[in-house]
C-alpha positions as CSV (number, residue, x, y, z in Angstrom):
1,Q,223.4,-138.5,30.1
2,I,221.6,-134.9,30.9
3,L,221.1,-136.3,34.6
4,E,224.7,-137.7,34.8
5,R,226.2,-134.8,33.6
6,N,224.3,-132.3,36.2
7,G,224.7,-134.8,39.1
8,L,221.0,-135.8,38.9
9,R,220.8,-139.0,38.3
10,D,220.2,-140.7,41.8
11,K,217.4,-137.9,42.6
12,V,215.3,-138.6,39.6
13,N,213.2,-142.2,39.0
14,I,212.1,-143.7,35.6
15,A,210.2,-146.2,35.0
16,T,211.1,-148.4,32.7
17,K,209.2,-150.8,30.5
18,L,209.1,-154.7,32.0
19,P,211.7,-156.8,30.1
20,H,209.1,-158.8,28.1
21,Y,211.8,-161.1,26.5
22,L,212.3,-162.7,30.1
23,I,208.3,-162.5,31.1
24,R,207.1,-166.5,30.2
25,S,203.6,-166.1,31.7
26,R,201.1,-164.2,33.1
27,D,202.5,-165.2,36.7
28,A,205.4,-164.0,36.0
29,M,204.7,-160.6,34.5
30,E,202.6,-160.2,37.5
31,K,205.7,-160.6,40.1
32,C,207.9,-158.4,37.9
33,F,205.1,-155.8,38.2
34,Q,205.2,-156.1,41.7
35,E,208.6,-155.8,42.0
36,E,209.1,-153.2,39.9
37,L,206.3,-151.5,41.8
38,K,208.3,-152.2,45.2
39,R,211.5,-150.6,43.7
40,L,210.0,-147.5,42.7
41,R,208.5,-147.2,46.3
42,E,211.5,-147.9,48.1
43,R,212.9,-145.2,46.2
44,N,210.5,-142.8,47.5
45,L,208.1,-142.7,44.1
46,T,204.7,-141.6,46.6
47,M,202.2,-140.6,43.5
48,V,201.1,-142.0,40.3
49,Y,198.6,-139.8,37.8
50,M,196.4,-142.5,35.8
51,G,193.8,-141.2,33.4
52,L,191.1,-143.8,33.7
53,E,189.2,-141.4,31.5
54,S,185.6,-143.6,31.5
55,G,184.7,-146.9,33.0
56,C,182.2,-147.7,30.2
57,D,184.1,-150.3,28.2
58,E,182.3,-149.0,25.5
59,V,183.3,-145.4,25.8
60,L,187.3,-146.5,26.1
61,K,186.4,-148.9,22.9
62,R,185.2,-145.8,20.8
63,M,188.1,-143.9,22.1
64,R,190.7,-146.8,20.8
65,K,192.2,-146.8,24.4
66,G,193.3,-150.3,24.5
67,H,192.6,-151.6,27.7
68,T,189.2,-152.2,29.3
69,A,188.2,-150.3,32.6
70,A,189.0,-153.7,34.4
71,D,192.4,-153.5,33.4
72,I,192.7,-149.6,34.5
73,V,191.3,-150.6,37.2
74,A,193.6,-153.6,38.9
75,A,196.4,-151.8,38.0
76,G,195.4,-149.1,40.6
77,Q,194.3,-151.9,43.0
78,K,198.1,-152.6,42.2
79,I,199.0,-149.6,42.7
80,N,197.4,-148.6,45.9
81,A,198.3,-152.3,47.3
82,A,202.3,-151.4,47.0
83,G,201.7,-148.0,49.0
84,I,202.0,-145.6,46.4
85,D,199.5,-142.8,46.2
86,L,196.7,-143.0,43.5
87,S,195.7,-139.8,41.5
88,V,193.0,-140.5,38.9
89,T,191.4,-138.4,36.0
90,A,187.8,-138.8,34.4
91,I,186.7,-137.5,31.8
92,S,183.0,-135.6,32.1
93,G,181.0,-136.1,28.8
94,L,183.0,-138.7,27.2
95,G,180.2,-140.7,26.5
96,G,178.0,-137.7,25.3
97,V,174.3,-138.1,25.0
98,E,174.4,-141.5,23.6
99,L,176.2,-143.0,26.6
100,W,176.3,-140.8,29.2
101,R,175.0,-143.0,31.7
102,E,176.7,-145.9,31.4
103,H,179.8,-144.0,31.5
104,A,179.0,-142.1,34.7
105,M,177.6,-145.2,36.6
106,D,180.5,-147.4,35.4
107,T,183.4,-144.5,35.9
108,A,182.0,-144.2,39.3
109,A,182.1,-148.2,40.3
110,A,185.4,-148.3,38.6
111,L,186.7,-144.9,40.6
112,S,185.2,-146.6,44.1
113,A,187.2,-150.1,43.1
114,M,190.4,-147.7,42.6
115,K,190.2,-146.4,45.7
116,P,192.4,-143.2,44.5
117,A,193.8,-140.7,47.3
118,Y,192.9,-137.8,44.5
119,I,190.5,-137.7,41.6
120,G,190.2,-134.9,39.1
121,L,187.6,-134.7,36.8
122,L,188.6,-133.2,33.8
123,T,186.0,-131.3,31.0
124,L,185.7,-132.9,27.6
125,M,187.3,-131.0,24.9
126,V,187.8,-131.9,21.5
127,E,190.9,-131.3,18.8
128,P,190.4,-131.4,15.3
129,G,191.8,-133.9,13.5
130,T,191.6,-136.6,15.6
131,P,189.4,-139.8,16.1
132,L,187.1,-137.9,19.5
133,Y,186.3,-135.4,16.8
134,D,185.0,-137.1,14.0
135,W,182.9,-138.8,16.4
136,V,181.0,-136.3,18.1
137,E,180.7,-134.3,14.4
138,A,179.4,-137.3,13.4
139,A,176.7,-136.8,16.5
140,A,177.6,-140.5,17.7
141,A,178.5,-138.3,20.7
142,C,176.8,-134.9,21.2
143,R,177.9,-132.5,23.9
144,I,175.8,-132.3,27.0
145,A,174.9,-128.3,27.1
146,P,175.0,-127.5,30.6
147,E,171.3,-126.5,30.5
148,N,170.2,-129.8,29.1
149,L,171.4,-131.9,31.6
150,L,169.0,-132.1,34.1
151,A,166.7,-133.0,30.9
152,L,168.5,-136.0,30.9
153,D,167.5,-137.1,34.0
154,C,170.5,-137.7,35.5
155,L,169.9,-137.3,39.5
156,Q,167.4,-140.0,40.1
157,A,168.8,-143.4,40.5
158,P,168.6,-145.9,37.7
């Protein structure tokens, strides 16, 4: 209503949820998704920002992201195929000491498969009262201090 009142409704493209009551199969969902991407591109959507966070399924599971790396890679590839630029973020250090190698290697593989136009590598910051904070505090994942990074032997190929 605010957009209409200010004459901006036709200038703002808002993505909506898929009409799940019309989707009766995975193929139908795929077709609906492709049509929606096409419609958004025709209305001048030129970039989508996606938070991969990690390409490591174990890290994503611990973060309770609700999807696998393969899910987000597939979505990114569909966005690219629709002619929409893709900007993807990952979080350095998210695997902690325990999963640092898997996080780094799997994230690199996911980004390579997605072929985003832009990549943002963010620094891990934890907010008290969140599952991630509890995970870090319980030492299941320790933040990797810069001075300890070389001690992880991360510069050598696996």
